N, C-alpha and C positions, 0 to 999 in steps of 0.2 A: 097264536095271536099275542099271548104275554110277551113272547120274546122280542116282539117289535116295541114294546114299551120302554121309556127310559126311568129306571128305579133310581131314587135318592135316598140316602141313607139318613137316619134321625141325626139332628145335631147334637144330640144327647149321646151318641156312640161314643165308645172310649178312644177312637181315633185308630184302631188298627183294623185290618182285615177280619181278624178273629173275634171282634167286638160284638157284643150282644146287644142287637138293637133292631129295631124295624125298618123298612124301607117302603117308601111311598111312590105310587106313579099315579100322577095327575093328568088326564086327558078329558074326556067328556064325563068321566067318572073318577073315582078314586079307588086304588086297589092298595092295601097294605098287606105286607108279608113279612116273615122272620127272616132276616138277613141270614142267619145261620142254614136255613131250609129252604132256598129259592125256589127248588122246584115242589116244595108242599102247598098247603092250601093258602088261599088268599081272603081276605076279608073286603067285599065290595060295598062302596058307598056311593050313593047317587051324588050328583054335585051339591044339590040343595041339603042333604043330609051331612054331608062332608064338611059343607060350609057352616052348618049349625053346631057339629061337633067342634071344630076349631073356636068359633064364636064362644060357646060354652067352657073351653078350656081357658080361654084367654081370660073369662072374667073370674077366675080362682085365684 
C-alpha cells in the first residue's frame, strides 16, 4: 500500500538524489520516511496531529 503513495522530498534537501533528507506522503494521514532508506520504517501521523506539528514548527 505504501508503494501506491506519492512521496515528496523535503525542501531542505541538498538537491541531489543522494541528499540526506526526509520524504513525506500526505493522504488521509501523513507518513514520513528517510529518503536514503525508502523501504525502512515510517512515522505515521493522523491528519490533526500532522497539522498541529506543522503549526508548532511554523511558530518558531
